[in-house]
C-alpha positions as CSV (number, residue, x, y, z in Angstrom):
1,M,-17.3,18.7,-14.2
2,T,-20.0,17.0,-12.1
3,A,-18.8,13.8,-10.5
4,P,-21.2,12.4,-7.9
5,T,-19.3,9.1,-7.8
6,A,-16.6,10.4,-5.5
7,S,-16.6,12.2,-2.2
8,I,-13.9,14.8,-1.9
9,H,-12.9,16.5,1.3
10,A,-10.7,19.5,1.9
11,L,-9.6,18.3,5.3
12,P,-8.1,14.8,6.1
13,R,-10.8,13.7,8.6
14,T,-12.0,10.1,8.9
15,E,-14.5,8.8,11.3
16,G,-14.5,5.2,12.6
17,D,-11.9,2.8,13.9
18,I,-8.5,4.2,13.2
19,A,-5.5,1.9,12.8
20,V,-2.8,4.5,12.0
21,E,-2.6,8.2,13.0
22,V,-0.2,10.6,11.4
23,R,0.2,13.8,13.3
24,S,2.0,17.0,12.1
25,I,4.7,15.0,10.3
26,C,7.5,17.0,8.8
27,K,10.6,15.7,7.1
28,N,13.6,17.7,5.9
29,Y,16.7,16.4,4.1
30,S,19.5,18.9,4.4
31,D,18.0,22.0,2.6
32,V,15.1,20.1,1.1
33,E,11.7,20.2,2.8
34,A,10.0,16.9,1.8
35,L,6.9,16.8,4.0
36,R,5.2,19.7,5.8
37,L,2.6,19.1,8.6
38,I,1.0,15.9,7.3
39,D,-2.1,14.9,9.3
40,L,-3.9,11.8,8.4
41,D,-6.0,8.9,9.8
42,F,-6.0,5.5,8.2
43,P,-9.2,3.5,8.9
44,R,-8.8,-0.1,10.0
45,G,-9.5,-2.7,7.4
46,K,-9.4,-0.3,4.5
47,L,-7.0,0.3,1.6
48,T,-5.8,3.9,1.4
49,T,-3.6,5.0,-1.5
50,L,-1.0,7.8,-1.3
51,L,-1.1,9.5,-4.7
52,G,0.8,12.5,-6.0
53,P,3.5,13.8,-8.4
54,S,6.9,12.2,-8.5
55,G,9.2,13.4,-5.7
56,C,6.3,14.5,-3.5
57,G,7.3,12.3,-0.6
58,K,4.8,9.3,-0.9
59,T,7.5,6.7,-0.2
60,T,9.1,8.9,2.5
61,L,5.7,9.1,4.3
62,L,5.2,5.3,3.9
63,K,8.7,4.6,5.4
64,I,8.0,7.0,8.3
65,I,4.9,5.0,9.1
66,A,6.9,1.8,8.8
67,G,9.5,3.2,11.2
68,L,12.2,2.9,8.6
69,V,12.7,6.7,8.4
70,E,12.6,9.1,11.4
71,P,10.5,12.3,10.9
72,T,12.0,15.7,11.6
73,S,9.0,16.4,13.7
74,G,5.6,15.0,14.5
75,E,4.6,11.5,15.3
76,V,2.9,8.4,14.0
77,R,0.7,6.1,16.2
78,V,-0.3,2.6,15.4
79,N,-3.2,1.3,17.5
80,G,-2.6,4.3,19.8
81,K,1.2,3.6,20.3
82,V,3.9,6.0,19.1
83,V,6.1,4.5,16.4
84,T,9.8,4.6,17.3
85,G,11.0,2.0,14.7
86,P,9.8,-1.1,12.8
87,G,7.4,-3.3,14.6
88,P,5.6,-6.6,14.2
89,E,2.2,-4.9,13.6
90,R,3.5,-3.5,10.3
91,A,4.9,-5.2,7.2
92,F,6.5,-3.5,4.3
93,V,6.4,-4.7,0.7
94,F,9.2,-3.1,-1.2
95,Q,9.1,-2.0,-4.9
96,D,12.3,-4.0,-5.6
97,F,11.0,-7.2,-3.9
98,A,13.9,-7.3,-1.3
99,L,14.0,-11.1,-1.4
100,M,16.9,-13.2,-0.1
101,P,18.5,-14.6,-3.3
102,W,20.0,-17.6,-1.6
103,A,16.7,-18.7,-0.1
104,T,13.8,-20.6,-1.6
105,V,10.3,-19.2,-1.9
106,M,9.3,-21.2,1.2
107,R,12.2,-19.8,3.2
108,N,11.6,-16.3,2.0
109,V,7.9,-16.4,2.9
110,A,8.5,-18.0,6.3
111,F,11.6,-15.9,7.2
112,G,9.7,-13.4,9.4
113,L,8.1,-16.3,11.3
114,E,11.5,-17.9,11.7
115,L,12.8,-14.7,13.3
116,K,10.0,-14.9,15.8
117,G,11.2,-18.4,16.8
118,M,8.2,-20.3,15.4
119,A,8.7,-24.0,15.0
120,K,9.5,-25.1,11.5
121,A,6.4,-27.2,10.8
122,E,4.1,-24.4,11.9
123,R,5.8,-21.6,10.0
124,Q,6.0,-23.7,6.8
125,S,2.3,-24.5,7.2
126,I,1.5,-20.8,7.4
127,A,3.9,-20.0,4.5
128,R,2.4,-22.6,2.3
129,H,-1.1,-21.1,2.9
130,Y,0.0,-17.7,1.8
131,I,2.0,-19.0,-1.1
132,A,-1.2,-20.6,-2.3
133,E,-3.1,-17.4,-1.7
134,V,-0.9,-15.5,-4.1
135,G,-1.0,-18.2,-6.7
136,L,2.5,-19.7,-6.3
137,T,1.6,-23.3,-5.3
138,G,4.3,-25.6,-6.8
139,F,7.0,-23.0,-6.6
140,E,7.9,-23.5,-2.9
141,N,11.4,-24.8,-3.7
142,K,12.3,-22.3,-6.4
143,Y,14.8,-19.5,-5.9
144,P,14.2,-15.9,-6.8
145,H,16.4,-16.0,-9.9
146,E,14.1,-18.8,-11.2
147,L,11.0,-16.6,-11.0
148,S,9.7,-13.8,-13.1
149,G,9.4,-10.3,-11.7
150,G,5.7,-10.7,-11.1
151,M,6.2,-14.0,-9.3
152,R,8.9,-12.4,-7.1
153,Q,6.5,-9.7,-6.2
154,R,4.0,-12.3,-5.2
155,V,6.6,-13.8,-2.9
156,G,7.0,-10.4,-1.3
157,L,3.2,-10.1,-0.7
158,A,3.0,-13.6,0.7
159,R,5.9,-12.9,3.1
160,A,4.1,-9.7,4.3
161,F,0.9,-11.6,4.9
162,A,2.6,-14.6,6.6
163,V,3.8,-12.5,9.6
164,N,0.2,-11.6,10.3
165,A,0.9,-7.8,10.5
166,E,-2.1,-5.6,11.1
167,V,-0.9,-2.9,8.7
168,L,0.5,-3.7,5.2
169,L,2.6,-1.0,3.6
170,L,3.0,-1.4,-0.1
171,D,5.4,0.8,-2.1
172,E,4.4,0.7,-5.7
173,P,4.3,-3.1,-5.6
174,F,3.2,-3.6,-9.2
175,S,5.4,-1.1,-11.0
176,A,7.9,-3.7,-12.2
177,V,5.4,-5.9,-14.0
178,D,3.7,-5.6,-17.4
179,E,0.2,-4.2,-17.8
180,Q,-1.5,-7.6,-18.0
181,N,0.1,-8.9,-14.8
182,R,-0.5,-5.5,-13.1
183,R,-4.2,-5.7,-13.7
184,K,-4.3,-9.3,-12.4
185,F,-2.4,-8.2,-9.3
186,Q,-4.9,-5.4,-8.7
187,E,-7.7,-7.9,-8.8
188,D,-5.8,-10.3,-6.5
189,L,-5.1,-7.5,-4.1
190,L,-8.8,-6.6,-3.8
191,Q,-9.6,-10.2,-3.0
192,L,-6.9,-10.3,-0.3
193,V,-8.1,-7.0,1.2
194,E,-11.6,-8.4,1.4
195,K,-10.5,-11.7,2.8
196,E,-7.8,-10.5,5.2
197,R,-9.5,-7.4,6.6
198,K,-6.2,-5.8,7.3
199,T,-5.2,-2.1,6.9
200,F,-3.4,-1.4,3.7
201,I,-1.5,1.8,2.8
202,F,-0.6,1.7,-0.8
203,V,1.7,4.0,-2.9
204,T,1.3,4.3,-6.7
205,H,1.9,6.8,-9.5
206,S,-1.2,5.5,-11.4
207,I,-4.5,7.4,-11.0
208,E,-6.3,4.5,-12.7
209,E,-4.8,2.0,-10.3
210,A,-5.6,4.1,-7.3
211,V,-9.2,4.5,-8.2
212,Y,-9.6,0.8,-9.0
213,V,-8.2,-0.6,-5.8
214,S,-8.8,2.1,-3.1
215,D,-11.3,2.8,-0.4
216,R,-9.7,6.2,0.0
217,I,-7.1,8.1,-1.9
218,V,-4.9,10.7,-0.3
219,L,-3.8,13.3,-2.9
220,L,-0.4,14.9,-1.9
221,S,0.8,18.2,-3.3
222,R,4.3,18.7,-4.8
223,R,7.2,19.3,-2.4
224,P,7.0,20.4,0.4
225,S,4.2,17.8,0.4
226,R,0.9,18.5,2.1
227,V,-2.5,16.8,2.0
228,A,-4.3,18.4,-0.9
229,Q,-7.5,16.2,-1.0
230,I,-9.0,13.0,0.2
231,I,-11.1,11.1,-2.3
232,E,-13.4,8.2,-1.6
233,P,-14.2,6.5,-4.9
234,K,-17.8,5.1,-5.0
235,I,-17.1,2.1,-7.2
236,D,-19.5,-0.9,-7.6
237,R,-17.1,-3.7,-7.2
238,T,-19.7,-6.4,-7.9
239,S,-19.2,-5.8,-11.6
240,S,-16.5,-7.5,-13.6
241,P,-13.0,-5.9,-13.7
242,D,-13.5,-4.8,-17.4
243,A,-17.0,-3.4,-16.6
244,I,-15.6,-1.4,-13.7
245,R,-12.9,0.2,-15.9
246,R,-15.6,1.1,-18.5
247,D,-18.0,2.4,-15.9
248,Q,-18.7,6.1,-16.2
249,G,-18.3,6.6,-12.4
250,Y,-14.9,5.1,-12.5
251,L,-13.9,7.2,-15.5
252,D,-15.3,10.4,-14.0
253,T,-13.4,9.8,-10.7
254,V,-10.1,9.3,-12.7
255,E,-10.7,12.5,-14.5
256,E,-11.7,14.4,-11.3
257,I,-8.5,13.3,-9.6
258,W,-6.4,14.3,-12.7
259,Q,-8.0,17.8,-12.6
260,G,-7.3,18.0,-8.9
261,L,-3.7,16.8,-9.3
262,K,-3.1,19.4,-12.0
263,H,-4.5,22.1,-9.7
264,Y,-2.3,21.2,-6.7
265,V,1.0,20.6,-8.5
266,D,1.0,23.6,-10.9
């Protein structure tokens, strides 16, 4: 199939300003080899999606970048510094929200700033700004159990933005919401990427979602996972969301990735 709308590379090479470098990362769990010699660069200010079959190690790689999981070998560098654990330059948005159930939306969003010792008035001002950015103005004093799943995920996103981390790590952040909210979140995410100019590393199982939101897509093979392809969708984002999803370039890129995914997981 001819698909001039996407640029596909055999090797994971990216030119330009690099925020995160992954070098020769391997990860073994007992007798299971999860990741094998992963080499990747993540450009600053771009959204890169990790895509691949279930169990291929997408979340494991994301947690290694976050410093939450230690690799068996290899190293990760953020802004040139080797990752040895979690750090303030990275923020993780969990699939299961990971909110404090006893705390209000305001307290949850401001919690990272509280840990930094920021004065209450300042941290609440910052938290209020990002609560508004994710569309939750008026819910500052609500508790997680009073919110829908989609709203709880928005709280998680606001909390990640509030700490002003340079790198945002998102582990299937929209998987627990219905399709209508998922599409709205995708659109909101693109607006935040454009506005915040941070580096996003995004994990999803959805090819369509990856093509819609990504500057780059890293296709991982089945376990032991390796980099199979890097895809750069060429999507005209000036169109409406519905027009983008009907665009032949978008559809061709989705199909091309599906064909590549079948090739690398069979």
